[in-house]
N, C-alpha and C positions, 0 to 999 in steps of 0.2 A: 201455307201448307194445305194441300188438297186432301191427301190421305196419309194417315200415320197413327202413331201410338204415343199417348202421353202417360207419364208416370213420374215417379221420383228418380229412381236409378235404373237406367235402361242399357247400361254397358254390356250386359250379358244377354240381351234379348236376341232371339232368332226370328222375330216377327217380320222384319224387313225381307229376309230371304223367303219366308213362307208366302207372304202376300204377293210378292213379285213373281213367284212360281205359279200362283193361282190366278192372278189377274194381270192386266196390261198396264195398270197405273204404277207410278212411282210412289213408294211407301216410305215415310220418314219417321225416324225416332226422335221424339221431342221431350227430353227430360225437363221437368219443371219443379221448382220449389213451390211451397204452398202459396206464396204471394203471386208467383208467376202463373200458377194454375188458375187462380181466380181471375186474373187479368185475361188470360187466354180464353177462358170460357165466356167472359163478358163480350169479348171482341167477336166471337163466333166466326173467325176467319178460317174456315175449313169446309171441305165437302163431306168428309166422313172420318171418324176416328175410332180407335180402340182406346180403352182406359184400363190401366193396371194400378197396382199398389202405389200409393195408398188412397186413390181418389174414386174408387168404384161406388162409394156411398155419397161422398161429398158432391159428386157431379150431378146428382139427381135434382138439386135445387135449381139448376140451370136449364132443365129440360122443359119443353112444352107438352111432351107426350111420352108415355111409356106403354109398352105392350103388356098384356096380362101376365106374361111370364116374369118380366122385370118387376112389375108391381108386387107379385107374390114373393119374389126373392128379396126385394129391398136393396138391390145393388145392380149397377149397370156397367157393362164393359164395352158396349158397342153403340155408337151414336151416328145417325144420319142427319145431315143438314139439308133440308129440302123445303123449298118454297118459304124460306125464312123461319122455318120451325125446326127445332131439335127433337128428334125422335129417338128414344132409347130402347135397347133390348139387352138381353144377357145370353151370349152364346157360350159362356162357361157351362151353363146348364146342358146345352146340346153336346158340347165336347166331352163332358164327364159321362153323360149317358152313353155316348158312342164308345168311350173307353171301357165301360162296364160290359157292354155287349160284345165288343171285340175280344175281350179277354175272358169271356164266359164267367164273369163274377156275378153271382146271383145274390142280391141283397134281400130278397123277399123273406119276411119273417125272421130276419137276422138282427142281432145286436151289433151296432156299429159305433166305433169310436172315431170321432172327428177331432183331429188335433188342430187347434186354431179356431178363431171366430171372426175373421175379417170378411171382406166382401166376397172373396172366393169361396169361403166356407158356406155362405148363405146359399149360393147356387147349388153347391154339392148337397147340402141338407134338403133342398127342395127336390132334387132328383131322388134322393134316398126315400123321402116321404112318398113321392109319386110311384116309386117302384115297390112300395109296400114293406119297407123294413120295419122290424118289430120295435126297436128302440134306438134312439140316437143319444150318445153321450158326447157332449161338447166340452172340450178342455181348453184352458189357457194356462200360461205359467202361473198366474195367480187367479184365484176364483173370482167370478163376477156374478151378477144376478142371473145370468143365463148360462153360465158355465161352471164347471168344477176345476180344481187344479189337477195337473197331471198326477201328482202324488196320490190324490184321492182316487183317481181312476185306476191307478196301479194297485191300490189296496182293496178297492171295493168292486171293481169291474174286470176282474181277470178273465171273465167268461166272454168278453167281446169276440165276435167272429170275423169282423171286417175292420180294418184300420185305414183311415184316410188322413194323410198329412196335407194340410193347407197352409202350414207355416213356412217361413223361409229357412227354417233350421236345416242345414245340410246343403244349402245352395252355394254355388261358387261365389266367393273364393273360400268359403268355410266348409269345404267338402268333407272334412273329418267329422263334422257334427252330425248327430242323429237325434231326432225328436223323441224316440222311445226305444226301449229294449224289448224285443219280441219275446224274450224269455219271461217277461212279466205277464204275458197274455197267451197262455198255452193253448187256448181254444181257437186262436186266430187261424183262419183258413185263406185269407187273401189280404193283400196290401195294395193301396194306391197312393202314390206320392205325386203331387202335381208339379214338383220341381223338375225341370228339364235340363239343367246344367248344374252338376254333371249328368251325363246320360243315364247313369245308374247311381242313385243315391245310396248312402250307407244303409238307409232303411230298406230299400229294395234289395240291396246286397244281402242283408240279414235274411230277408224272406227267401231269396234264392238258395242260400246256404241251408236253410231249414226245410227246403222242399215245399215252400208255400207259394201259391200263385201270386204274381205281383204285376203291376203296371206302373211305368214311369210317366213323367209329365209331358214328354215330347209329343206323343200321339194325341193327347188331349189338346195341346197347344195348336197342333196342325188342324185338328177337327174344329175347334172353336173358331180358328181363322177362316176355314172354309165356309162355315155358316155366317161369319161376319161379312165375307166377300159377297155372299148371296144377298145379304141384307143391304149392303152398299149398292150393288149393281142391279138388283132385282133379276138376276139370271141364275138358273139352277146349275150346280156343279155336281158331278157324280161323286159319291162317297169313295169310289175307287181311287180318286186323286189323293185322298188322305193317306192311304196305304202306300201309294207310289212315292209320295213326297217323304213319308216317314222312312222308308227303306233307303231312299236316295240320301237323306240327311244323315242317317245313322252311318252309312258307309263313308260319307264325306268327313264326318266329324270324329268318328271312332279312331283311336290310336291303334297301331299295330305294335304289340309289345313282344319282343323276342326273348325267351328264356332258354337256358341250357348250360351245359358244362363249358368251362373255359376252353377256348380254341375250337369250339364246334362250328364256328362260322357266322356268328350272330352279327358282328360288325360289318362284314363284307355283304351279307344278305341285306342288312338294313340300308346300306349305301345303294345297292342295286334296286331294291324296292323303291327307295326315294327317287331314283332316276326314272323309273318306269311310271310311278304314280304322280310325279311332280310334287312330292312332299319333302319337307325338311326331315332329316333323320339325326338322331342324337345317340352317341355312345355314352352310357351312364358313367363308366369308368373314366372316360376322357373328360366328361363334365366335372367329375370330382377332382381330377388333377388340375383342371383349369381354375376351379374355385379355390383350391387349397394351395396351388403352386407347388405341389409335391407329387411324386409318383405314388402309385398304389403300394408298390413294394416298400417304399420308405415309410409310409404311414403304418403299415402292418409290422414291419421290422422294428420301428422305433417306438410306436405307441401301442401296438398289439391289435389283434383282430377286432376286439370289442370296440375300440375307438374308431376303427375304420367303418364298422357296421353302423355306428351312430351317424357318421358323416354320410354314408351311403343312404340311410333312411331319410335324412334331411333333404338331400338332393333329389331323391326319388319322390318325395312329397311335392316338391316344386314342379317336377316334370309331369307328374300324374294329373295335374290340373289342366295341362295343355290339351288341345284337341287337334286332330288331323296331322299328327306327327308319327314317326316311326322311332321306337326306342329299343336299342340293343342294351340289355341289362348285363350286369356282372353275374358270374356263375352262382354266387351265394345270395342273390337277392331274395330267393325263396325261403331263406332261413328265418325271415321275419314275416309273420302272417300279415302284419299291418302294411308292409310294403306291397304285398300282393293284393290286398283289399283296395289300397289306393289306386294301384295300376288298373284294377278291374273296373273301377268306376267309369273310366272313359276308354278302356282298352279291350282289345281282342288279343288273347294271350296265345302265342305260338311257341310250343316246345320244339326247338331245333335239336333233334337227336342225332348223335354221331357215334359210330363204332369206337369203342375205347382205344383200339389199336391205332386209330387215326388221330386221336387227340395228342397235342404236342406237350412235351415236357418243357417247363419253363423254370429253370433254376433260379431266376430272379424273383419268382413268386413262391413263397413257402408252401402254399396249399396245392400246387401242382408241380412240385420240384422233381418228381420221379414217377415212374409208371405205377409203383405201389401206392404213392400218394394220390394219384389220379383215380385208381381203382377204389380206394377207400372213400374218396370224396363222392364218387358216383353212387356207391352203395348208400351213403348217408343221404343223398339228395334225390335219388331216382324217383321215389314215391311222391316227393314234393313237386318235381317237374311235371309228372303225370297228373297229379291231383289238381294243380292250378291251371293247367293248359285247357284252352278251348279246342285246340287241334294239335296233333303231333306230326311233324314233318321230318323225314329222314334226310340227312345230308351226308351220305356215304359215297355219292358219285360226284358228277359235275355240279358245281354250286348253282349254275343257272337252272338246273333241273329242280333244285330245292326252291328257288325263287318262283319258278313257274307254278309249282305245286301250291305255294302259299297264295299266289295271286288267284289261282283257280278256286281254292277253298274260300278266299275272301269274297270273290264274285258270287259264290254259291250261298252266301249267308242270307237265307230267306226265312229262317226260323224267327218268329216274332219274340221280342223280349217279353219276359213275363211268364213263360212256361216253366214250371218247376223242374229242377234237375232230376 
């Protein structure tokens, strides 16, 4: 291997894509057990590597040289093999500082809670100190000589103003997990989560819902990779490339999620979007019927709506972890807030709005068996469709017009993640 990433579990990594967008070399992902890691480092058979969890500190013993920044942090994520010597630096430091600046998160004279105390946390704490924060509270699940427990932080440090998550809590595939409850920290004014998969963690989603400035981990990942490529190649790269790659990857990886009343056109629109974008598309109701080997009508008629909603939530949780797909949801998906939170973590939510007179009566489905039933359903759900949507598209004319409007709105997505609603 000439260039690549070493770590324990790398199946979720975006680093190969990012490095190959930034540089002309091939970048490999090399997952290593602890025994394999030591063997790999002794052999030194590489030109340059990045290092991730859990080897950012352990790798130091194999280095011939570290720059001042890495020495101060006590952790290394970037190594260059040159003239028989291994030289280490830490571009997590630069990536985190870039993220703070890009999102206008000012830590000067602020009290900051850092969740986690691994190698990534050390780089982040170094930035916080250099940026003049007033106090850093470090936590782990259980207290250590250098940290307190989360429970102690919740009880004694409710006045923290910035929260940074450096733990893997909330990372794919455990998207539903969240390392803290922002309700416990009413003075919090900004959140940074270094997790990049899902695109929006539950912690960042909490911040968005509370109107708090936030930043996810994808931007930091791209930024630290840019600085690593510069270290590898000794060639400068404009910071503008970080933003360009960030927006490119967000658009490529984000799901398009269609919500709206039954028969508003979601499934047909999903199919047409899939054809135009070259993406897989999934109808949630069809996925439920495939998994249960039963029709939706049968499930509701025989087991009741509550039983159907449980199945719907389970299938929704599976699909929400996917990326780069189009999801046509059932009309009642919005009734469960957890469904919409899950979908929002990787998804851009489109409300397909259609005139009530154009919605179809379906006597096989109790919830839309008559015009009166449809009207009652609309009144019940209208505020939910509007509240959960990122954009509203009307589908009262030719369906291709609605598809074109969605594509135009998607292409115009330039607003950076992290601005409070």
